[in-house]
N, C-alpha and C positions, 0 to 999 in steps of 0.2 A: 422371318416372322421379327426377331428382334430389331431389326431397321425400320420396321412399322410400328414399334412400341410395345409389343409383346414381351411377356418375360418368360423365363423357364423355372420360375420359382414363384411361391407364394407366401404372403405375409400371413402369418398365424396369429391368432388372438392373444399370443404372449409377446408379440411384438418381433418375434424372431422370423428371418426368412427359411424356407425350406424348398427343396429342389423339388420339382416335378417330374413325373415320369416322362420317357421318351415321347415326343411330339405333343405334348399336353403346354398348353401357354396361359398366361393369366394377362388381363390389360386393366389397367385402373383409370378412373376418370372418366368413362366414357358409359352412361347409363343407357343407352338405345341398344338394345340387343342386335337389331337389324343392323345398325351401323358397324358394330364390332364383326357380325357375321360377314359382311360385305369387305371390311379393312383384312379379316383373316383370309377370306377367300382369295382375295387380290394377291396377299402376301404369299399364300400358298401356291398360287398359280406361277407366281415370277420366278419359283424355285425350278420349274420344268418339270417335276416330279408329279406323279397321281397322287392326289389327295381327298380325303373326305373333311368336311369342316362342320363341326357342331357348334354353337355359340348358346351358352347358358348364362342367363343373369341371376345373381342371387344378392340378398340383401344382407345375410349373416350366415355364419357356419361354426362350428365347434371342432376341435381336433386339436393334434399335436400336443 
């Protein structure tokens, strides 16, 4: 996943990076959720392991 541009952390509103739970990833700079899904599915399939991919687009969030 990381080779495809995904990260195992998320940038919080306070400017700090926080680790995500196992098997959760973020990607920045791509606004088309279908493109993100296809990229994530291809990256997950390349591992050879069984996977389920869910892609979600959001414009803002609060936390940490």
